[in-house]
Structure formats: structure tokens, C-alpha cells
C-alpha positions, 0 to 999 in steps of 0.5 A: 793669477797675478802675483804681486811681489813687494821689494823693501830697500833700505838706505843703511847708515848704521854709524853709531855716534855719541848723540845716540842718533842713527839716520834711518826714519820709518815715518810714512812722510819719509819713505816712498812705495814704488809700484811697477806692474805688481812690484813694490819697492819701499825706500827710506831715509832716516830714523832717529832715536832718543833716550827715555827713562833709561831706554831708547825710544825710536821715533816714527809713525807706525810701530809694533803694537804688544803692550810691554814689548819693544816698540819697534817701527814698522811698515803698514799699508792696506791692499784689496782683493777679492781672493781669501787667505792671502799670505806672503810666500817666498820671504827673503831677508836681504843684508842683515845688519846689527846695531848694538845698543847700550840700553834697552829699547823702550816698550809699547804702553797702553793707549793714553786716554783723553780722560786721565793723565796717569798711565802705569808704566808697562814692561814685560820683564819676562821677555826683556829677560828671556833672550828671545827676539821680537817680532818673530816675523819680518812679514805678516798679512792680516785680514781686516774684513770686507768692504762689500765684496772687496777683502781688506788686507793689512800688510806689515813689514818689520825690518827691525827685530829686537834681540833682548839677549844681546840688547841688539837690533837686527835690521834688513836692508832689503825684505822680498816676499810674494803674494801668489793671489790676485790683489786689486791694484786700482781701488774702487772708491765706491763711487760706481753708479747707479747707487741707492740712497736709502732714507729711514724716517717716519711718514709724519717727518717726510714733508720736512725733508721732501726738498732734500729727497728730490734734490738727491734724486736729481742729483743722480741718487736712486732714493728709496724711503723705509718708513719705520711705522710700516717695518717697525721701530727697534733697531733690529727691525730697521736693521733688517729692513735695510739688509732686505734692500741690501740683498735684493735691490738691483741698484747697489746701496751705497748711502743711508740717511737715518732722518730722526733722533733716536727716540724714533730711530734707535741707535746701537750700543757698541760692544767696546769700552764705555759701549759706545752710542753707534750707527755703525751697525746699520752699515754692516751688511756683509760678512761678520766684520766690523768694516762698513759696506755703506755709508751711514749718516743721521739727521738727529732730530725728530722735530720737523723744524729742525729736520728742514733746517738740516735738510735746507742747509745741506741742499744750500751747501751742495748747490753752493747757493750762498750769499757770501761770495765763494772766497771763503770756502778756500779757508780752513780752521784748526784748533789745538788743545791746551792740554799741558802734557799732550798740547805738542801732540795735538799741534803737530797733528794741526800742522800737518793737516794744514800742509795737506790742506794747503797742498789743496790751495786752501788758506789755513787759520789756526788757534793753539790754545796752549799759548793762546796763539791764533785766531779766536774760535768765534772770530774764525768761524764768523769770518768764514771757514769751510773746514773746522777741525778741533783735537783736544778735550770735549764734553757733552756740551762743549770743547774744553780747551779752548773752551767753546760752548753750545751758547757760543754756537748759537751766538755764531754770526757765520750766516750761510758760511757753514762749514763741516766740523770734525771734533777729535775729542771726548763726548761731543758726538754723544747723540744718544742723550736726552738733551741735545749734545754739542754736535747736534747744536752745530747742525740744528743751528738755523743758517749758521753753525755747521752743515755736518758734524763728526765726533765721538759718543764717548772718551776718545784717546790721544794717539788714536785720534791723531792717527784718525784725523791724519789719515782723514786728511791724507785721503782728501789731499792725496786721493782727492776723496771729498765725500764725508762718509768715505773720508770717515771710513778712511780715518778709521781704517788708518787707526785699524792699520796703525794697530793691526786691528788691535787696541781700540780699532773696533772701539773707533769704528763704533765711537765716531759717527756722522750727524749729517748727510753722508754723501755730502762732498766737502769744498776746498775751492769753487774752481768754476761752474759746470755748464751742461751742453745738451739740446733744448728740444731733442728729436724722439727719433734720436736713439741717443742723447750726447751731453757735454759738461764744460767749465762755464768760464773757460769752456773746458771739458770737465772730466768725471762729472756726475751727470744724471737724467730724469724723465718726467721727474723720475731718475732714469740714467746716471753716468760720469763724463769721459776725458772730453767731457762727453756722456751718452745716455738712451733717449728714454722719452716720447714726443711731450716728454720732458727730460731733466739734466743735472751735472755735479762734481766736487769743487764745482757749482752744480748746473741743471737744465730741461729739454723737451722730446719732440716729434717735430716736423723740423729737426736737423741734427749735427752728427759730425764737425770737421775742421780741416787746418792748413800746416804752419811751421808751429802747427801741424795739420791735425783737424784740431783747433789750435792757436794761430790755425787757419782752415775750413769748417763743415758740419754733417747733418741728419734730418731726424724730423718727420718732413723733408727740409727745403733750403736748410741754412746754418748760421755760426757764431761762437760764445767767446769769439776765439773762433773767427768765420769768414763766412757766418753761414753754411748751405745744404742741398735744396732738399734733405729727406727724413734721415738723409745726411749731408755735408754742407755745400761749401765749407766756411773759412775759419781761423782761430785767434793769435795770443790764445793758450792751448786748451782755451775753450769756446762754444760754436753755436749752430742756428738752423733755418728753413724755407718755412723760417723753422729754427733749431739752435744747437751747440758744439 
């Protein structure tokens, strides 16, 4: 078993000054966690405390959570393991120091609802008068649950311990401990392929989402349909059918789309405060916890017209087939509440998110409603924003500050420029109502509105919304996660982590839902278009098909592009490209079959192409190419094309045709003219029998243009012909 030792080292500056400030912070943005071969070290920079209502209030990001007890900074982070019962071992508390305070530490208060401004002050007088210390442990591990087969653990470390007898805080410069079971150091993010995409709907509605189903299959998802007319129309019956697929499918289930409103696909009623309308329980398929095992979203309509609108908008967004250019996808828009008490919290969150999005290269616009500062909502959205985020008060039918209603949505002019809208507010995502809620209006608006919507079905809370929004965009900016189902789950796990699973952690898993495709990938830019390089005619005798994915403009190879292969309209294989942009599929076809290829990657425009399987009599195939470059003072002979290189070029060919090739000639050209050939043709032996292999007779001299930067791309186009004027074109 691999052991993990986690070492926390803190910079200690404990000189009390009259300003009542200590430089010592536990805010996440102000400490670093270093991991070397399973050993962790956390360094902190500063923390401040201020006076509030006769107490000392410590600033920070994450705190102790017990209401009425001292609010002390804490560190919490997530680890994953297939092991059970993780616990800290061999805890060592190094260099304890004591800070004597003149006042008690401010106690933890109840969460602040956006429904009401009044909160009763809470303090556990028994503890503050007891002479006891809090918290009792410096290190704790909490099992949150499972994501599929992975256990999720929250590691929490408390470097501050409050002594109520002396009104002192014990601080530990360094905390060491071990975990004696194996952890997953490299997290899988559920992007494994192949994966199954399950669509639950009525047979009468299928025609309205046929294009969506077809696109998802070509994109690389093994789509299966559950017909509720067959399996039953209760949420229990539908969940049972989903569970059966999850348990028995040889292809792992990853995504669920509920294509229908609650009248035909009922929601679940949550167990927490206000009993949230939720689709969470459709995603709980392994274990007895409330950690989702799959991603779930909903097209919230039972009307074929609206289902087609949502389907078509999703396809258009994923294909990046809009008429408004690409610049708008680089723009985000953040809206902060006009609440007189909590507007600063909403504004600070949006400033934090703006920094994250700018780090991804986005341009960020905003509207801070309390001071009416920034671009008004309709003006901003009509100008084109790919990501719209609201933090504030809401209702079933509107945002409340600034006010923006369903009528305003329907009056938008953002044709084709349809954003993902996330609303950290009360009630805007309550899709269980008889009439459309605010979020449903966004996704049902034809050729405008939004492509997808995330919102709460019940009243929300200020701090919890803040944690969820920050962790959503942390995952996007720091982990390069772009799929909204995964982003929402990361945001919810952020709430769980902040509160150690206590308070409203479960409620947040229940109350926030996605109205849209959970596999949708968000844009921060369009880097380039993908280009699939594969033979247009593939010999039946070829065992494996090599596909290379490159950027269209630069010809650079693209790593981690998702490539799918469909045979005669049915998905056959799917995989990710390697560091050279290549993927290899077994040839599934026979003479006359059609192979369809699609390549996708977040922030790229997709590509698709078709190849034909042929048992052609004439089929030379390039097995290998070689560039024998000469030695220059600045370029060694490394067989790579480099700026200013000069050498010879040759290719190694196999005859995959059924006849002997006579007088094979290969002509050479390049797509971007970065590579020059002194002679543009290569000759081969007079005859090449079936399955024989040969190098070209004489390599041709080749040179790379000067003035090029390293990694500049080009494509060599090879045109084969023989004595019968047969032609095959290949690209490498």
C-alpha cells in the first residue's frame, strides 16, 4: 500500500500589535499545498482578525462549523481512494505557540438565508464558560461518499485551537500525519471512454430530439433510450430502469438526459429544508450516500416544439455553428445583487470569478446592482456572452436585483449567441411548477435565451451560494473542466467540503439542477478548428486505421481530442488522441462499408469526415516516412523537421491492394509550403506484389524554410499513381 504523509508548515508571525491584527492567513488563495511523491506540505502567508460585536473575528475562507462555538480558520481538501476507513495516523504537533487574546473568538452563526435578513445571534455560553478547548482534534478525515467506485474523503486540519479558560489560541507551526492506505494521486475525472448516454423520454417525443440523439452518437456516446411508456411513468419506475442499465451495461453509464417535463418524467422531492424539487436521485446509483454517480440534466418540456428548440440550440452550440463570429464566446458577464446588507459578498464573489475567467483569456463584463455600476443585463447579453452568472435574490419568474423577468428574456436579441446561465439565487430553477419558471424560459426561447441553465428550486443561502460558485469556477479555471455536469458537481462538493458535510450540504446537492444537456462543454474561446487526417479510401486488408487530429490553421497536433468512429451509422469505437495527435482504431469494415469520423475538444470547432472501405486492386499505403537531416551548427541531425534543416525525404510503402503494382510513382506537395522538395516525385521498383513493402528508390532532397518558429505545422500530401493511371492520395 502507498502511504501518504501530509506535512503542514506555517510561517509564524505572532507579535501582537495595537491594531489587533496578526499576519497569518488560512484563506485558500493565500496558502499553497505542495505534493512530492505522496508527501504534502502546506505553506500559509497571513491571517487577519478584526473586532466584531465585542469578539475577535478571524478572516479566512473555510472555518470550523459548529454553531455557537468559536469560528476558527481551517484547511479542508478532497482526496479519493478505493480504500475504506481512512484515518490519520502518527499525528505530530510541532512548535506549539500561544496567542493570548483580550476578547473571546466570535462564534459560528447559522447560515444566512436570502429569504430573510434577520438572524438570531448564537453563542454556546456553556462552552465559553467551561474552560475547555475547541476543536478537540487537530486532524480529522470524513468520508463524504462515493463517485461510482471511488470513495471521496475530506481531510480537515485545524492549526488553531481555542482555549476558553484563558481566552487563548494555540497555533501549531507544523502538523504531520500519515494515511496508511492507498489514495488516488491522479484523479480520473469521469472522462473515460467508452461511455453510455441514457435518454429517458416518451416514444411520442423522440421525433423532436432525433437530431440530438444522432449527434450524440456521432460525437462518441453510446446512446440508449428508455421509453417510459414501456417501463412506467413514476420516478421510482424510471429510477429502477436507470439502475438496471447502470448495473448491467458493459459500457459504463455516464450521462442521463430526462427529455420531458415533470408531468411525464416526475422529479423527486428532496428530504431537506423546503423539500427541494430535484433530479439528484436519478443519479444516485451506487452506495447509500448522496454523491452523484452519473451526470443528469433535463430538457424541461413535454411539447415537441420546445424539445426541438432545446435540442437544436444544443447542437448548434456544440458545433459552434453560429452566424455571429467567434469573438462573443470569449466574453463573460457577472451580475451582483443590490441587497443592502450582502451586496459586498456577491460583489467579492464576482470579482473572484472574474479573475478566474480572465486567467482563461476571457473578457469579463459586469453589473453591480447596488451602485448600478456596469452594463445593464439586456444590453450585455444582446452583445454576446457565452457565460452569464447571477448572484443575488430571485423568484420563480425573475431575478430581483437587478430585476430581469421572463418578459425580458423573450425580448432579448442575442440570436445564436446563447450563453450558459447559472443563477445563484432563490427559486429561479423551480421546474416543478405548472407554469414555466425563470430557468425554463431561458432554455425554451427560440434562437436566443440560453443553451442551458443551472438554478435552485428553493430558497438559497448567501455563504453556501458563494462557496458553490467559487468552486464551480475553480474547477473550470484550475482543472480545465468544461462539462457543466461535472462543474456543477464540483461546486456542490465545494459546499460539502466547506461545511464538512454538515449544515445545508445535502440540501445543495438536491436544490441545484441542470436544465439542459449535462455533457455540454462550455467555451472560453475558439482556439482553432480541428482537422481529421485519415485516408478517404481505406483498404479492407488494413488491420488498423490511424487518425491524426491537428489544428486547421497551424497544422499542430491536438492532444486529448475525442475521436469517434461509426460504421454504417452505428458508433463503433471512441478514444482520445495521444501527445502526437494520433489515435488508432481496429478496422471494423468490409468492402463497400462507410466509416464516419468525428473529432471534438472543448474550445475547438469540431470536424467530421467520411471514409470508404475498399478491396481496391490498387492501394499503396504509407507505413513510414523518414527525413534524414544534415548537421548544422544550430540544428543537430535528429530526423525531425526543424527551421533551416536540409536533408533527404523518403517513404516506406506497403501494397494493400489485391494486384501487383507496376511503375508506382509518388508526387509530393505540402499544404502550407513550409517544406520544399527539390524534386517533387519519388519512384519505386517496377513491380510491388501484394503485401510487399519497399522504400522509394532514391530519396528526394528537402529543406525547411527559414524564419519559421519551432512547432509550426505543415501537411505532406502524397499522390500515388501507376501504369494504369490509378490514383490514391495520402496525407502525413
